BADRENVO-371799 format. One record per residue (C-alpha): residue in one letter; x, y, z. Coordinates in pm, whole numbers, padded with zeros to 5 digits, always signed. Each point is the difference from the previous one (the first is absolute). Last residue first. Layout:
BEGIN
aXYZ;...
END
This chain:
BEGIN
x-01810+01213+10068;x-00086+00355+00090;x+00368+00100+00019;x+00069-00159-00345;x-00299+00177-00160;x+00121+00340+00129;x+00356-00063-00118;x-00123-00088-00353;x-00228+00304-00011;x+00288+00231+00095;x+00218-00157-00268;x-00268+00074-00266;x-00036+00357+00122;x+00373+00064-00039;x+00018-00168-00342;x-00070+00313-00207;x+00207+00233+00214;x+00284-00251+00017;x-00011-00050-00376;x+00016+00376-00058;x+00306+00021+00226;x+00164-00292-00177;x-00072+00151-00346;x+00135+00346+00080;x+00305-00030-00229;x-00002-00326-00195;x+00210-00256+00189;x-00088-00283-00245;x-00152-00204+00287;x-00210+00307+00084;x-00109+00017-00362;x-00110-00364+00006;x-00199+00051+00324;x-00150+00319-00140;x-00121-00193-00304;x-00140-00280+00219;x-00191+00250+00222;x-00140+00239-00265;x-00283-00223-00120;x-00289+00250-00032;x-00145-00135+00326;x+00318+00105+00182;x-00037+00355-00127;x-00366+00006+00102;x+00072-00142+00343;x+00284+00245+00063;x-00223+00297-00074;x-00283-00138+00215;x+00230-00045+00301;x+00090+00364+00016;x+00172+00245-00228;x+00264+00073+00261;x+00278-00068-00250;x-00178-00256-00219;x-00054+00236-00291;x+00359+00131+00031;x+00140-00355-00019;x-00205-00057-00314;x+00147+00316-00154;x+00360-00077+00096;x-00026-00359-00127;x-00156+00123-00325;x+00314+00211-00056;x+00271-00232+00140;x-00095-00258-00260;x+00131+00203-00298;x-00276-00029-00256;x-00005-00144-00351;x+00161-00331+00103;x-00316-00169+00126;x+00138-00346+00075;x+00078+00106+00359;x-00375+00063+00051;x-00029+00313+00213;x-00149+00195-00293;x-00294-00241+00009;x-00062+00105+00359;x-00007+00368-00093;x-00242-00060-00288;x-00227-00209+00226;x-00003+00280+00258;x-00090+00253-00272;x-00282-00215-00134;x-00138-00076+00348;x-00021+00365+00106;x-00093-00052+00365;x+00370+00003+00099;x+00038+00332-00184;x-00281+00157+00201;x+00129-00136+00334;x+00347+00137-00061;x-00144+00335-00109;x-00198+00023+00323;x+00323-00055+00201;x+00205+00282-00158;x+00365-00098-00063;x-00142-00175-00304;x+00019+00323-00201;x+00379+00015+00037;x+00044-00373-00074;x-00206+00048-00315;x+00210+00294-00113;x+00319-00199+00056;x-00139-00290-00204;x-00096+00236-00285;x+00345+00163+00012;x+00177-00334-00035;x-00225-00136-00274;x+00025+00316-00213;x+00379+00019+00012;x+00052-00085-00366;x-00308+00057-00213;x-00086-00281-00024;x-00008-00321+00208;x-00363+00050+00099;x-00119-00224+00289;x+00066+00265+00266;x-00216+00231-00211;x-00297-00232+00044;x+00036+00033+00379;x+00019+00380-00039;x-00329-00003-00190;x-00164-00192+00285;x+00141+00252+00250;x-00145+00305-00178;x-00311+00027+00219;x+00208+00041+00314;x+00079+00362-00088;x-00249+00143+00250;x+00147-00225+00272;x+00346+00125-00086;x-00131+00354+00039;x-00126-00077+00351;x+00325-00174+00090;x+00193+00313-00097;x+00225+00003-00305;x+00371+00070+00021;x+00075+00005-00374;x+00261-00212-00178;x-00206-00319-00035;x-00311+00173-00135;x+00216+00199-00242;x+00154-00322-00129;x-00347-00153-00039;x-00106+00295-00215;x+00318-00032-00209;x-00064-00371-00057;x-00370+00042-00078;x+00075+00272-00254;x+00253-00231-00165;x-00241-00295+00001;x-00290+00198-00147;x-00239+00168+00242;x-00326-00143+00137;x+00046-00125+00356;x+00338+00157+00075;x-00129+00322-00156;x-00307-00004+00227;x+00215-00052+00309;x+00224+00286-00104;x-00312+00212-00049;x-00108-00081+00356;x+00344+00106+00120;x-00026+00330-00187;x-00348+00071+00139;x+00121-00090+00354;x+00288+00247-00011;x+00199-00048+00323;x+00272-00217-00149;x+00029+00227-00306;x+00067+00314+00202;x+00240-00177+00234;x+00196-00149-00292;x+00016+00340-00167;x+00146+00162+00314;x+00256-00280+00040;x+00131+00029-00358;x+00032-00350-00150;x-00363+00044-00101;x+00108+00227-00287;x+00131-00300-00195;x-00327-00191+00061;x-00204+00303-00108;x+00201+00021-00324;x-00044-00373-00064;x-00372+00028+00073;x-00034+00283-00251;x+00191-00207-00256;x-00233-00298+00041;x-00315+00214+00006;x+00106+00160-00329;x+00055-00340-00160;x-00332-00133+00137;x-00185+00294-00152;x-00325+00087+00183;x+00144+00309+00166;x-00195+00206+00254;x+00093-00153+00335;x+00368-00050-00079;x+00007+00346-00158;x-00107+00155+00331;x+00259-00200+00192;x+00268+00113-00245;x-00104+00363+00025;x+00003-00017+00382;x+00346-00157-00003;x+00139+00256-00247;x-00097+00306+00201;x+00303+00199-00116;x+00168-00044+00339;x-00050-00376-00025;x+00173-00017-00338;x+00291+00213+00121;x+00043-00209+00315;x+00000-00319-00206;x+00262+00140-00238;x+00226+00096+00290;x-00053-00341+00163;x+00153-00189-00291;x-00042-00183-00329;x-00325-00190+00051;x-00199+00324+00013;x+00152+00108-00333;x-00080-00328-00177;x-00351-00004+00151;x-00053+00362-00108;x+00091-00102-00354;x-00255-00282+00004;x-00266+00233+00138;x+00075+00248-00280;x-00018-00280-00256;x-00341-00117+00124;x-00136+00354+00023;x+00123+00074-00354;x-00179-00312-00128;x-00326+00106+00162;x+00042+00351-00135;x+00152+00258+00230;x-00175+00239+00240;x+00022-00164+00341;x+00298-00234-00009;x+00154+00245-00249;x+00017+00259+00281;x+00213-00237+00209;x+00233-00050-00295;x+00048+00375-00051;x+00047+00054+00375;x+00277-00264-00002;x+00182+00106-00320;x+00140+00325+00135;x+00301+00033-00232;x+00235-00093+00285;x-00196-00321+00056;x+00032-00091-00367;x+00375+00066+00013;x+00037-00230+00301;x-00190-00276-00179;x+00214+00059-00308;x+00312-00067+00203;x-00152-00312+00158;x-00127-00161-00322;x-00336-00174+00069;x-00174+00334-00053;x+00071-00035-00375;x-00294-00226-00083;x-00249+00170+00233;x+00102+00332-00150;x-00068-00140-00349;x-00343-00122+00109;x-00079+00340+00150;x+00100+00157-00332;x-00233-00244-00175;x-00302+00094+00209;x+00078+00371+00014;x+00028+00018-00380;x-00338-00172-00042;x-00167+00226+00259;x+00153+00308-00167;x+00319+00135+00152;x+00036+00235+00298;x+00153-00183+00296;x+00077-00335-00158;x+00169+00169-00297;x+00186+00227+00245;x+00135-00303+00189;x+00103-00170-00324;x+00182+00307-00132;x+00169+00059+00336;x+00149-00353-00021;x+00088+00007-00371;x+00337+00170+00005;x+00125-00230-00278;x+00249-00176+00231;x-00268-00026+00270;x-00241-00184-00228;x+00292-00214-00119;x+00006-00198+00325;x-00331-00169-00091;x+00134-00164-00316;x+00144-00317+00156;x-00316-00037+00210;x-00208-00038-00320;x-00336+00158+00084;x+00182+00329-00066;x-00054-00040-00376;x-00374-00071+00035;x-00060+00295+00232;x+00197+00229-00231;x-00207-00117-00299;x-00334+00074+00166;x+00126+00335+00126;x+00111+00094-00353;x-00339-00086-00148;x-00181+00207+00264;x+00243+00289-00032;x-00044+00004-00378;x-00377+00033+00036;x+00028+00282+00253;x+00249+00185-00218;x+00368-00047+00066;x+00225+00179+00249;x+00081-00236+00289;x-00133-00332-00124;x+00143+00078-00343;x+00340+00065+00158;x-00034-00329+00190;x-00070-00181-00326;x+00301+00164-00164;x+00226-00130+00281;x-00149-00351+00016;x+00031-00078-00371;x+00378-00028-00020;x+00019-00285-00251;x+00071-00240+00286;x-00328+00094+00170;x-00214-00044-00312;x+00178-00330-00075;x-00059-00135+00350;x-00370+00076-00031;x-00009-00176-00339;x+00171-00309+00143;x-00213-00018+00315;x-00324+00034-00195;x-00281+00239-00089;x+00020+00282+00255;x+00309+00183-00126;x-00093-00071-00362;x-00348+00146+00051;x+00147+00309+00168;x+00253+00043-00280;x-00284-00016-00254;x-00210+00245+00204;x+00290+00244+00022;x+00061-00035-00375;x-00364+00086-00072;x+00027+00306+00224;x+00321+00117-00167;x-00150-00049-00344;x-00306+00203+00102;x+00228+00274+00145;x+00187+00038-00331;x+00329+00192-00008;x+00185-00238+00234;x+00225+00226+00207;x-00177-00119+00316;x+00160-00343-00030;x-00236-00297-00006;x+00092-00066-00365;x+00349-00108+00113;x-00158-00289+00192;x-00141-00131-00330;x+00343+00045-00156;x+00156-00213+00273;x-00276-00258-00045;x+00122-00068-00354;x-00194-00293-00140;x+00067-00367-00072;x+00127-00127+00335;x-00164+00249+00239;x-00324-00022-00206;x-00003-00382-00006;x-00078-00068+00365;x-00273+00264+00026;x-00140-00116-00336;x-00058-00359+00112;x-00297+00107+00214;x-00189+00120-00305;x-00294+00242+00016;x+00114+00287+00219;x+00362+00006-00119;x-00110-00026-00364;x-00253+00281+00031;x+00261+00221+00163;x+00251-00078-00275;x-00253+00068-00275;x-00092+00336+00150;x+00370+00076+00048;x+00069-00067-00370;x-00297+00213-00102;x+00113+00290+00216;x+00361-00029-00116;x-00096-00009-00368;x-00221+00306+00054;x+00283+00187+00173;x+00258-00075-00268;x+00160-00333-00073;x+00345-00132+00078;x-00005-00103+00365;x-00361-00110+00042;x-00028-00137-00351;x+00304-00221+00059;x-00139-00090+00343;x-00324-00123-00150;x+00181-00192-00276;x+00212-00182+00256;x-00313-00083+00200;x-00178-00142-00307;x+00303-00214-00088;x+00016-00136+00354;x-00372-00076+00001;x+00031-00196-00325;x+00299-00194+00131;x-00156-00059+00343;x-00307-00164-00149;x-00342+00160-00020;x-00285-00143+00209;x-00095+00333+00158;x-00035+00157-00349;x+00275+00190-00178;x-00107+00354-00094;x-00015+00033-00378;x+00184+00284-00177;x+00346-00148+00036;x-00091-00327-00169;x-00122+00181-00312;x+00331+00186-00015;x+00168-00313-00131;x+00306-00090+00197;x+00367+00060-00076;x-00024+00370+00081;x-00119-00088+00350;x+00333-00159+00089;x+00048+00228+00301;x+00371+00036-00081;x-00074+00154-00340;x-00252+00248+00137;x+00239+00102+00279;x+00279+00046-00253;x-00222+00229-00206;x-00095+00201+00308;x+00360+00043+00111;x+00106+00102-00350;x-00280+00260-00006;x+00121+00147+00330;x+00363+00003-00111;x-00090+00179-00326;x-00192+00264+00194;x+00302+00048+00228;x+00228+00043-00303;x-00238+00253-00155;x-00015+00191+00329;x+00379+00000+00037;x+00048+00120-00359;x-00251+00282+00050;x+00183+00109+00317;x+00334+00009-00183;x-00159+00209-00276;x-00137+00239+00263;x+00339+00029+00168;x+00176+00071-00333;x-00220+00290-00104;x-00319+00023-00206;x+00159+00134-00319;x+00094-00328-00167;x+00149+00026-00349;x+00350+00043+00143;x-00023-00340+00167;x+00016-00178-00339;x+00023-00376+00062;x-00155+00048+00344;x-00298+00178-00156;x-00056-00278-00253;x+00016-00257+00281;x-00257+00193+00199;x-00244-00025-00291;x+00074-00372-00029;x-00064-00043+00371;x-00340+00171-00034;x-00091-00229-00290;x+00104-00295+00217;x-00227+00121+00283;x-00299+00027-00237;x+00068-00350-00132;x+00013-00131+00358;x-00327+00167+00089;x-00157-00151-00315;x+00136-00341+00107;x-00116+00015+00360;x-00361+00101-00056;x-00114-00275-00240;x+00260-00220+00171;x-00218-00013+00311;x-00292-00126-00210;x+00170-00337-00065;x-00119-00140-00331;x+00314+00107-00190;x+00220-00224+00213;x-00192-00318-00077;x+00270-00213-00164;x+00290+00129+00211;x+00313+00022-00220;x-00068+00367-00073;x+00018+00069+00374;x+00342-00163+00021;x+00128+00221-00283;x-00147+00304+00173;x+00185-00089+00319;x+00333-00042-00184;x-00037+00334-00181;x-00090+00166+00330;x+00313-00133+00166;x+00207+00159-00276;x-00197+00325+00036;x+00069-00005+00373;x+00375-00038-00053;x-00011+00281-00261;x-00174+00227+00251;x+00278-00059+00254;x+00266+00073-00263;x-00198+00309-00097;x+00023+00134+00353;x+00378-00039-00003;x+00034+00173-00338;x-00185+00311+00116;x+00083+00187-00321;x+00171-00114-00322;x-00226-00285-00106;x+00152-00267-00224;x-00080-00330+00169;x-00354+00098+00097;x-00086+00049-00369;x+00065-00367-00077;x-00222-00118+00280;x-00264+00259-00094;x-00006-00113-00364;x-00017-00365+00104;x-00306+00076+00222;x-00206+00200-00250;x-00094-00284-00236;x-00083-00237+00286;x-00218+00270+00156;x-00182+00065-00329;x-00059-00374-00044;x-00128-00024+00358;x-00249+00277-00068;x-00121-00176-00314;x-00054-00325+00188;x-00179+00189+00279;x-00244+00131-00258;x-00023+00362-00117;x-00358+00112-00048;x+00004+00211+00314;x+00266+00230-00150;x+00326-00003+00188;x+00085+00287+00228;x+00304+00200-00104;x+00344+00049+00143;x+00190+00260-00199;x+00262-00115-00251;x+00269+00264-00036;
END
């Protein structure tokens, strides 16, 4: 018998390899003549043959002895081979073994499994190419200006250490990987190509013996999921969504935050959103929004916003009680969580009357109006307005909004000072609501901004809704007089009438100018005529532009009256 023994510290890797190469032929020969468990020994002999080939390839690598992973692997291999030799002696003379046949069989299986594991690690080292490079390169982190070849080699070495080494090797490898992903944008593209993202995902499993390693792996997966389209796709295709959802459900607070961040990023791709339901993730997301940390809530709300576009998932979210959770986030969530919750409520409210009823019953409209007043974020305001606009298709909501002077005054303020998207949604609300003449008079101060919006070709639909909003406000006589006195706005409208101005559909300024002159009095027509509208309207009337003839008649009516009066006097 040759018991497995630990090697003395003084023994070099070259000496260990010599001992292994001396022992291997003896074991191969011995495996041919065993008398017990012949089938198992055939399998071991196949692995020993593969091992001989792998060791030969390692010896051909000029820098193999510099790699620290082999300092552990080779002694472990030598120990395993000593164990196999001991088992070989027993199988040559079964009568000398007193432990029982089942125990011997178990020892053979364990030795064979250990041999398979070491073979796998040696093959991984060989395939990575790191044994052909000097170890000095491995120890230095490539700088931001490093080339793809150097980065690729570094990544392959990291993943070799991650998969082969012990806990400390794994921690150091993950530290280096995290630093690389944070500091170099190219890394997120190269890691899926040069590394093993599947193994990284495997480290998220709860059976991982080291919580620190698991947490580092979760952060690495999260960074990959948020770094680029290709790395996010790789995380999803390697099965990352399921383990991430399990972390979001049962992990520590820190793990939940990292998992939520990654899940939000993965579900941002519409092609991945359906998988949330397949992995049973809907209740997990709702619960994370309900009781998670502020960071977890924020990213879980973002993930729900992403998946709410899928009808089946939308129904599942409603069944899990998502509406009251989202409404509560409007009040208690972070600024980003409030924005995402409002966005999700907009998607739900736009999807059917049942969702709108549920949102209204949970006090969603009041919470949205409150957030509209309190928020200073243009993105949040935009999504809140979208949600309010979707809810306004319900008659009761439309009545409430139409009679709320503070809300209408805020709409006017947003039209004056919001970004283009906020202006467009605000104008759309103005058009869709049944506003009293008194409230329209209060909102008259935003007419100049609406005129400018008619000039803006982007975003799509802005010009149309701005013109409609102007026509609505101009149904009040004092507003018509005010706009006619605004020389800059009148000049803008007249310039939009010019047939050579191709940025604006002519029917829009025509409708606004016609509305100004509709009962606006003689002074309104005089100011429009003085700005040079007559020849443009004449051309547009000849071109059969909708409303141009009527506007021309209104503008020229006073002129014809004066001509007839002069003729009668003469």
